[in-house]
C-alpha positions in Angstrom: 5.8 -19.2 -1.1 8.2 -20.7 -3.5 10.1 -17.5 -3.8 9.9 -16.5 0.1 11.2 -20.2 0.7 14.1 -20.0 -1.7 15.0 -16.6 -0.2 15.5 -18.3 3.3 12.3 -17.3 4.8 10.5 -19.7 7.0 7.1 -20.5 5.2 4.1 -22.3 7.1 0.9 -23.3 5.7 -2.3 -23.7 7.7 -5.2 -25.3 6.1 -8.4 -24.9 8.4 -10.9 -27.1 6.4 -10.9 -30.9 5.7 -11.9 -29.9 2.2 -13.9 -32.8 1.1 -17.1 -33.8 2.9 -19.5 -31.3 1.0 -18.5 -33.2 -2.2 -18.6 -36.8 -1.4 -21.6 -39.1 -2.5 -21.3 -41.0 0.8 -19.6 -40.9 4.2 -17.0 -43.6 3.2 -15.9 -41.7 -0.3 -15.9 -38.3 1.8 -13.6 -40.0 4.4 -11.4 -41.2 1.8 -11.0 -38.0 -0.1 -10.1 -36.1 3.3 -7.4 -38.4 3.6 -6.1 -38.1 0.0 -6.5 -34.3 0.4 -4.4 -34.5 3.5 -1.6 -36.2 1.5 -1.8 -33.9 -1.4 -1.6 -30.7 0.7 1.6 -32.3 2.1 3.1 -32.8 -1.3 2.0 -29.4 -2.6 3.7 -27.7 0.5 6.8 -29.6 -0.2 6.8 -28.6 -3.7 6.9 -24.8 -2.7 9.4 -25.3 0.1 7.1 -24.9 3.2 8.6 -25.8 6.5 5.3 -26.9 7.9 1.9 -28.0 6.5 -0.9 -28.1 9.1 -4.2 -29.5 7.9 -7.2 -28.9 10.4 -10.6 -30.5 10.2 -13.3 -27.8 9.9 -16.3 -28.9 7.9 -15.9 -28.3 4.2 -18.0 -25.3 2.7 -19.7 -25.3 6.3 -17.5 -22.8 8.3 -20.6 -20.8 8.8 -21.9 -23.8 11.0 -18.7 -23.2 13.4 -18.5 -20.4 15.7 -16.2 -17.6 14.5 -14.5 -17.7 17.9 -13.3 -21.4 17.3 -11.9 -20.4 14.0 -10.2 -17.6 15.5 -8.8 -19.4 18.1 -7.0 -22.0 15.6 -5.4 -19.3 14.0 -4.4 -17.5 17.3 -3.0 -20.7 18.5 -0.8 -21.0 15.4 0.2 -17.2 15.3 1.1 -17.5 19.0 3.4 -20.5 18.1 5.2 -19.1 15.0 5.2 -15.4 15.7 5.0 -14.8 11.9 5.9 -11.4 10.6 3.5 -11.6 7.7 0.5 -13.5 6.8 -1.2 -14.4 3.8 -4.9 -15.1 3.6 -8.1 -15.4 1.4 -9.9 -12.4 0.1 -12.7 -11.4 2.3 -15.4 -11.4 -0.5 -14.5 -14.8 -2.1 -17.4 -16.7 -3.4 -16.4 -19.8 -1.0 -17.8 -19.2 2.4 -15.0 -20.7 4.4 -12.5 -18.5 2.6 -14.6 -15.3 3.6 -14.8 -16.5 7.3 -10.9 -17.5 7.2 -10.2 -14.0 6.3 -12.3 -12.6 9.2 -10.6 -14.9 11.6 -7.2 -13.9 10.3 -7.9 -10.4 10.7 -9.5 -10.9 14.0 -6.6 -13.1 15.2 -3.9 -10.5 14.2 -5.4 -7.4 15.7 -2.8 -4.7 16.0 -2.2 -5.0 19.8 1.3 -3.7 21.1 3.9 -6.1 20.4 2.2 -8.1 17.8 4.7 -10.0 15.6 2.3 -9.7 12.5 3.5 -6.6 10.5 1.7 -7.4 7.4 -1.6 -9.1 6.3 -2.3 -9.6 2.5 -5.2 -11.2 0.6 -4.5 -13.5 -2.2 -6.3 -14.5 -5.3 -8.0 -18.0 -5.6 -8.8 -18.8 -9.1 -12.6 -19.7 -9.6 -13.5 -18.3 -6.0 -12.1 -14.6 -6.0 -13.2 -13.7 -9.3 -16.5 -15.7 -9.5 -18.1 -13.8 -6.6 -18.7 -10.9 -9.1 -19.0 -8.6 -6.3 -22.1 -10.1 -4.8 -20.4 -11.1 -1.6 -18.6 -7.7 -0.9 -15.7 -5.6 -2.5 -14.1 -7.4 -5.5 -10.2 -8.1 -5.2 -8.2 -4.9 -5.8 -4.6 -6.0 -5.8 -2.0 -3.3 -5.1 1.0 -5.8 -4.2 2.8 -7.5 -7.0 5.5 -10.1 -6.4 7.7 -11.1 -9.2 7.6 -15.0 -9.5 9.1 -15.5 -12.9 11.5 -18.2 -11.6 9.0 -19.9 -9.3 6.0 -20.1 -11.4 6.6 -23.6 -12.5 6.6 -24.5 -8.7 3.1 -23.3 -8.2 1.7 -25.2 -11.1 3.6 -28.4 -10.0 2.1 -27.9 -6.5 -1.4 -27.5 -7.7 -0.8 -30.6 -9.9 -0.8 -32.6 -6.7 -4.2 -31.7 -6.1 -5.7 -34.3 -8.6 -9.5 -33.3 -7.7 -9.0 -29.6 -7.8 -7.1 -29.2 -11.0 -9.2 -28.8 -14.0 -9.2 -28.9 -17.7 -8.9 -25.4 -19.6 -10.7 -23.0 -19.8 -11.3 -23.6 -16.0 -9.4 -21.2 -13.9 -7.7 -23.9 -11.9 -6.1 -25.5 -15.1 -2.3 -25.4 -15.5 -3.0 -23.2 -18.4 -5.2 -20.7 -16.8 -3.0 -20.4 -13.7 0.0 -19.7 -15.9 -2.2 -16.9 -17.9 -3.3 -15.4 -14.6 0.4 -15.1 -13.5 1.1 -13.6 -16.8 -1.6 -11.2 -16.7 -0.7 -10.0 -13.2 2.8 -9.8 -14.3 2.0 -7.4 -17.3 0.2 -5.1 -14.9 3.6 -4.7 -12.9 6.1 -4.9 -15.6 7.1 -8.6 -14.9 6.9 -11.7 -17.1 4.9 -13.1 -14.2 3.8 -12.1 -10.8 1.4 -13.1 -7.7 -1.1 -10.4 -6.9 -2.1 -9.5 -3.5 -4.3 -6.9 -1.9 -2.8 -5.3 1.1 -5.2 -5.5 4.2 -2.6 -3.7 6.6 0.8 -2.9 7.1 2.7 -1.8 10.2 6.0 0.2 9.6 
């Protein structure tokens, strides 16, 4: 996102879930956490140069309690509004059920009908969700698109640092050290110092 924004692209972030209520010890704490996460999402988005950051309120870790059609409609509305040419979404076999349903909703909302603006859909890797599925939930992440982010990795890590309750101590995959190591590992695959890795879902040329 940081690289795309620096190159003059409009970057828009859509967060479907409120992200906290499955973790709170009680309703009051959970409500406070939801508000905190909204603020942190805004700061993280600004860190990487996003033009807009929209946060919805689907129930955390309970997207499977929501009609898939309702999730698809949220994505469709944003696609209709923005007319993006590329969408980056979660991997369809992530450990997190919300990620899996988001990926399904994105693919459904971006069906290849005539005149679609969306030319590419790519899946990204979420540390501690993508690799921790161990193939149990479906095909494992097989990246085949690599983007040089050597000049932007610091922005990614700074953005993650805003998520005070999401960042962890090393060796957790969501630690700053692990994020740096992951980027360098993907970079070594592609001949870069550091890279973001994606799995192409589809491309229209």
